[in-house]
C-alpha positions in Angstrom: 123.1 46.5 133.2 121.1 43.9 130.9 118.0 42.3 132.5 115.8 39.1 132.0 113.1 41.7 131.6 110.1 40.9 129.2 110.5 43.5 126.6 107.6 42.4 124.6 103.9 44.1 124.7 101.6 41.8 126.8 98.4 42.8 125.4 95.9 39.5 125.4 94.5 38.3 122.3 96.8 40.6 119.9 98.7 37.7 118.4 95.1 36.2 117.6 92.3 38.6 117.3 93.7 39.8 113.7 93.3 39.5 110.0 94.8 36.8 108.3 97.6 37.7 106.4 99.7 35.8 103.5 103.1 36.5 102.1 105.2 35.3 99.5 108.4 33.5 100.0 111.2 35.3 97.6 114.0 33.0 96.4 117.4 34.0 97.1 119.4 31.3 95.4 118.3 28.9 92.8 117.3 24.9 94.2 119.0 23.9 90.7 121.8 26.1 91.0 121.3 28.6 88.0 123.0 31.9 88.0 120.9 34.8 89.3 120.8 36.7 86.0 118.1 33.5 85.0 115.8 33.7 87.6 115.9 37.4 89.0 113.3 38.6 86.2 110.9 36.0 87.7 111.4 37.5 90.9 110.4 41.0 89.8 107.6 39.9 87.6 106.1 37.9 90.8 106.3 41.0 92.7 104.8 43.0 90.0 102.1 40.8 89.4 101.6 40.3 93.2 101.4 43.9 94.4 98.2 44.3 96.4 97.1 40.7 96.6 100.1 39.2 98.8 100.2 41.1 102.4 104.7 40.6 102.8 107.6 39.4 101.0 110.0 37.2 103.1 113.9 36.8 102.1 116.1 34.2 103.8 119.7 35.1 105.4 122.4 33.2 103.9 125.5 34.2 102.2 125.5 30.9 100.3 122.3 28.5 99.9 120.7 28.0 103.5 120.7 24.3 103.3 122.9 21.0 103.6 122.0 19.4 100.2 123.2 22.1 98.1 126.5 23.0 97.4 127.7 26.6 98.4 128.7 27.8 94.9 125.5 29.0 93.5 124.3 32.7 93.5 122.7 33.8 96.6 121.6 37.3 97.3 122.5 38.8 100.8 119.3 39.4 102.8 119.6 43.2 104.3 120.8 44.3 100.9 117.8 42.5 98.9 115.1 43.9 101.8 116.5 47.7 101.3 116.7 47.3 97.2 112.9 45.5 96.7 111.4 47.4 99.2 112.1 50.6 97.4 111.3 48.8 93.9 108.0 47.6 95.4 106.8 49.4 98.2 103.5 48.3 98.3 104.6 45.1 100.7 105.7 44.6 104.1 109.2 43.2 104.3 110.6 40.4 106.7 113.5 38.1 107.0 113.0 34.3 107.8 115.4 34.8 109.8 118.5 37.0 109.9 121.4 34.9 111.6 122.0 37.3 114.5 125.5 37.0 114.8 126.1 38.3 111.4 125.3 41.9 111.9 126.3 43.8 115.2 123.3 44.3 117.0 123.3 47.9 117.6 124.0 48.7 114.0 121.0 46.5 113.0 118.9 48.5 115.5 120.0 51.5 113.6 119.6 50.0 110.3 116.1 48.7 111.2 114.9 52.5 112.4 116.3 54.1 109.2 114.5 51.4 106.9 111.0 52.2 109.0 111.6 56.0 108.6 112.0 55.7 104.7 109.4 53.0 104.0 106.8 54.1 105.9 106.7 51.5 108.5 107.0 48.5 106.1 109.7 46.4 108.0 109.2 43.3 109.8 112.3 42.3 111.5 112.9 38.6 111.5 116.1 37.1 113.8 117.5 34.0 115.4 120.6 32.8 116.8 121.9 31.4 113.7 122.5 27.7 112.7 124.4 27.1 109.6 128.0 26.2 111.0 129.6 26.2 107.5 128.6 29.3 106.9 130.0 31.0 109.8 133.3 29.4 109.6 133.8 30.4 105.7 132.9 34.3 106.5 135.2 34.2 109.5 132.6 34.4 112.1 133.1 32.6 115.6 130.4 30.0 116.1 129.4 29.7 119.8 127.7 27.0 121.4 124.0 27.2 121.4 123.7 28.8 124.8 125.8 31.5 124.0 124.5 32.4 120.8 120.7 32.2 122.5 122.1 34.3 124.9 123.6 36.5 122.4 119.9 36.6 120.7 118.2 37.6 124.1 120.5 40.7 124.4 120.3 41.9 120.9 116.3 41.9 121.3 116.6 43.9 124.2 119.2 46.2 122.5 116.6 46.5 119.3 113.6 47.9 122.0 115.4 50.2 124.0 117.4 51.9 120.6 114.0 52.1 119.3 112.3 53.9 122.0 115.2 55.7 123.2 117.9 58.0 122.0 120.4 57.8 123.8 120.3 54.4 124.8 122.7 52.5 127.3 122.5 48.9 127.7 125.3 46.4 129.4 125.3 43.0 129.6 127.1 40.0 128.8 127.9 39.9 125.7 127.1 43.7 124.5 127.9 47.1 125.6 126.3 50.1 124.4 126.9 53.5 125.7 124.5 56.4 125.0 124.1 55.5 121.4 121.7 57.8 119.6 119.2 56.1 117.4 118.0 59.1 115.6 115.3 59.3 113.8 113.6 57.1 116.0 111.2 54.7 113.8 107.7 56.2 113.2 105.9 52.9 114.7 108.1 49.5 115.9 109.1 47.0 113.4 107.4 43.7 114.8 110.1 41.5 115.9 109.9 38.2 114.8 112.1 35.3 116.5 112.8 32.0 114.4 113.6 28.9 116.3 112.0 25.9 118.2 114.6 24.7 120.5 112.4 24.2 123.9 114.7 25.2 126.6 116.0 28.3 125.6 114.9 29.5 122.1 111.1 29.5 123.2 112.1 31.1 126.7 113.4 34.3 124.5 110.3 34.6 122.3 108.6 34.6 125.3 110.0 37.6 126.5 110.5 39.6 123.5 108.8 38.3 120.0 106.1 40.2 119.0 105.8 37.5 116.2 107.3 33.7 116.3 108.2 31.6 113.6 109.3 28.0 114.0 109.5 26.4 110.3 107.2 24.3 108.6 106.5 22.2 111.6 103.0 19.7 110.7 100.5 20.3 112.7 101.0 17.7 115.7 104.4 19.1 116.2 103.5 22.8 116.0 100.6 22.3 118.5 103.3 20.9 120.7 105.7 23.5 120.5 103.2 26.3 121.1 102.3 24.4 124.2 106.1 24.7 125.1 105.8 28.3 124.5 102.6 29.2 126.7 104.6 27.1 129.6 107.8 29.9 128.8 104.9 32.5 128.5 103.7 31.7 131.9 106.8 31.4 133.6 107.6 34.9 132.5 104.1 36.5 133.1 103.1 36.9 129.8 99.8 36.3 127.9 100.7 33.4 125.0 98.1 35.0 122.9 99.6 38.5 122.8 102.2 36.6 120.5 101.6 36.4 116.6 102.2 33.3 115.2 104.0 32.7 111.5 104.0 29.4 109.6 105.9 28.9 106.5 106.0 26.7 103.5 108.6 26.4 100.7 106.6 23.5 99.1 103.5 24.5 97.7 101.9 23.7 94.2 98.0 23.6 93.9 96.0 22.5 90.7 93.2 21.3 89.4 94.1 17.7 91.1 96.2 16.5 93.5 98.6 14.5 91.2 99.0 17.4 88.7 100.3 19.7 91.5 102.4 16.8 92.5 103.9 16.5 89.0 104.7 20.2 88.9 106.1 20.2 92.5 108.8 16.8 91.4 110.4 19.1 89.4 112.0 21.2 92.0 114.9 19.7 94.8 113.1 21.5 97.4 110.3 18.8 97.0 112.8 16.1 97.1 113.8 17.1 100.4 110.6 17.4 102.2 107.9 15.3 103.4 104.3 15.4 102.9 103.4 16.7 106.3 105.4 20.0 105.6 104.0 20.2 101.7 101.0 21.6 100.9 100.5 19.9 97.5 96.7 19.4 95.9 94.1 20.8 94.8 93.1 24.5 96.3 90.5 22.8 98.6 93.1 20.1 99.8 95.4 23.3 100.6 92.7 25.2 102.5 91.7 22.3 104.8 95.5 22.1 105.4 96.2 25.9 106.4 92.7 25.6 108.3 94.6 23.0 110.6 97.2 25.4 111.2 94.6 28.3 111.8 93.1 26.2 114.2 96.2 26.0 116.4 97.3 29.9 116.4 98.5 30.6 113.2 98.0 34.2 111.6 100.4 34.7 109.0 101.0 32.3 106.1 104.9 32.5 103.9 104.2 30.5 101.4 106.8 29.0 98.3 105.1 28.3 95.0 106.9 25.6 93.0 105.8 26.6 89.6 108.2 30.0 89.8 109.1 31.7 87.7 105.0 31.5 86.8 102.8 33.5 88.8 99.9 31.0 87.9 99.9 29.2 91.8 100.3 32.3 93.8 97.6 33.8 91.8 95.5 31.1 92.0 95.5 30.6 95.9 94.8 34.5 95.9 91.4 33.9 94.3 90.6 30.4 95.3 92.3 29.8 98.7 92.8 32.8 100.6 89.4 34.6 100.4 87.6 31.6 101.7 90.4 31.4 104.6 89.7 35.1 105.5 85.8 34.8 105.4 86.1 32.1 108.0 88.5 34.2 110.1 87.8 37.5 109.7 89.5 38.2 112.7 88.7 41.7 114.7 
């Protein structure tokens, strides 16, 4: 039977005493609504230019633009297909999803797919998963949209299924929402994918993070709110008997723009609708020194993996400048162990 067991490793410090890493947030749709044929060459050009420089590539999981301020018509890449394609074309990176909606793929099948991807890529997958939130997308694709407690309960069981099927073959699981009967998942993954859970719901989701997550991603929260949420997560960890420093913290920013002056960086950023729909609290806009200072705030709270979307895309200038002028200084100041 399904249990409320903690399935994630509980190794104190394993989510803190690690080197800083930086990921590139890949566009999956264009904020101006342009067709994919016009921006996919820029995706490939960036992935080519950033090989060996950025640690990871991150893809959002939506069937239509994943925001309330865009219409559903613009071209949008499907997450899992794109993950498999680009991981084969550019194998230097780790690949993660930010984050997959659990209800969009049957959990045992996703466990099998993730195991296969780990085998084929030599262990490059980070499995990002969440409870799902975009009701309009559920409805248009014919999925039921359960209430939040049900979706989080389904996520809880899915995480248990992932770990069980990645480590035991055949695997059996009987829960409230899923049943797996002696499912074979061979070949088992040579290394387990880090399981990253996205979300910040304080009563339900963060308890699932405490029980099952290797990594936690909570969006683009400003430092004060991030610190508060991290405290709530620590309380849940204490309640389930887990050390909160065993969870690696991930922070994403979809509005990154750096230049010689803050005014110049802001002028570049203002050309993107992404800038118009965010606030200064969750942007990184300024000189390299200003961006570094704002990232230091997140590092002090516990973040060790950053996911960045540069607003001069399809240019690679800002991503490369960050890698030369910001990332090395942060890594030198926070070498991990």
